[in-house]
C-alpha positions in Angstrom: 1.0 17.8 8.3 -1.0 15.8 5.7 -3.2 13.0 7.1 -4.5 10.1 5.1 -7.6 8.0 5.2 -7.2 4.6 3.6 -10.1 2.8 1.9 -10.6 -0.8 2.9 -9.0 -2.0 -0.4 -5.6 -0.6 0.7 -3.3 -3.0 2.6 -3.3 -2.0 6.2 0.5 -2.4 6.3 0.5 1.0 4.5 -0.4 2.6 7.9 2.9 1.9 9.8 4.9 2.4 6.7 3.5 5.9 6.1 3.5 6.8 9.8 7.2 6.0 9.9 7.6 8.7 7.3 5.7 11.2 9.4 2.2 11.0 8.1 -1.0 10.5 10.3 -2.9 7.6 8.8 -6.4 6.4 9.5 -7.9 3.2 8.1 -11.5 2.1 7.7 -10.8 -0.5 10.3 -9.6 2.2 12.8 -12.7 4.3 12.1 -15.1 1.3 12.2 -16.2 2.1 8.6 -15.6 -1.3 7.0 -18.3 -2.0 4.4 -19.6 1.6 4.4 -20.8 3.1 1.1 -18.2 5.0 -1.0 -19.9 8.3 -0.4 -19.9 7.7 3.4 -16.2 6.9 3.2 -15.5 10.0 1.2 -17.5 12.2 3.6 -15.8 10.7 6.6 -12.4 11.5 5.1 -13.5 15.1 4.4 -14.8 15.4 8.0 -11.5 14.2 9.3 -9.5 16.5 7.0 -7.7 13.5 5.4 -6.5 12.8 1.9 -8.4 9.8 0.7 -6.3 6.9 -0.5 -7.9 4.2 -2.6 -7.3 1.7 -5.4 -10.9 2.2 -6.6 -10.3 4.6 -9.4 -13.6 4.4 -11.1 -15.9 5.2 -8.2 -13.7 7.7 -6.3 -12.7 9.6 -9.5 -16.4 10.2 -10.2 -17.2 11.0 -6.5 -14.4 13.5 -6.4 -15.3 15.2 -9.6 -19.0 15.3 -8.7 -18.2 16.9 -5.4 -16.2 19.6 -7.0 -18.8 20.2 -9.8 -21.4 20.7 -7.1 -19.3 23.3 -5.4 -18.0 21.1 -2.6 -14.5 20.5 -1.4 -12.4 17.5 -0.3 -9.0 17.2 1.3 -7.5 15.4 -1.8 -7.8 12.0 -3.3 -5.0 9.6 -4.3 -6.0 6.9 -6.8 -3.3 4.3 -6.6 -2.8 1.3 -8.8 -2.2 -1.9 -7.0 1.5 -2.6 -6.3 3.8 -3.8 -3.6 2.8 -1.9 -0.4 6.4 -0.8 0.3 6.7 0.7 -3.2 3.3 2.3 -2.8 4.3 3.9 0.6 7.5 5.2 -1.0 5.6 6.7 -4.0 3.0 8.3 -1.7 5.6 9.8 0.5 7.6 11.2 -2.4 4.5 12.7 -4.1 3.1 14.2 -0.9 6.4 15.9 -0.1 5.5 18.4 -2.8 2.1 19.3 -1.1 0.8 21.0 2.0 -2.6 20.3 3.6 -3.8 23.5 1.8 -2.3 22.8 -1.7 -3.6 19.2 -1.9 -7.2 20.3 -1.3 -9.5 19.2 -4.2 -6.5 17.6 -6.0 -7.0 14.2 -7.7 -3.7 12.4 -7.9 -2.9 9.3 -9.9 -0.1 6.9 -8.7 
């Protein structure tokens, strides 16, 4: 099962919507990571084995690519444009249905 870690930019309503679709979802609020630096957020998601979900394309695209270029790994990153939270949950669920925890590793997905 794929687990997700949501950046603090992401509407927390995404959590119950994705959990209803069978995903495990952690938020920065759940993990007491509000206000933490981007690299700390990314490392926390990696430690938890979670795909990182964010609207912050610029910073997390760079962090993801830097990590891979330095020989590191992550559990996947979803860079989502801001949209209605219900539509976002639907799109995430649809896209992730084509992945496993193993096949999404080091993937950078744009929604």
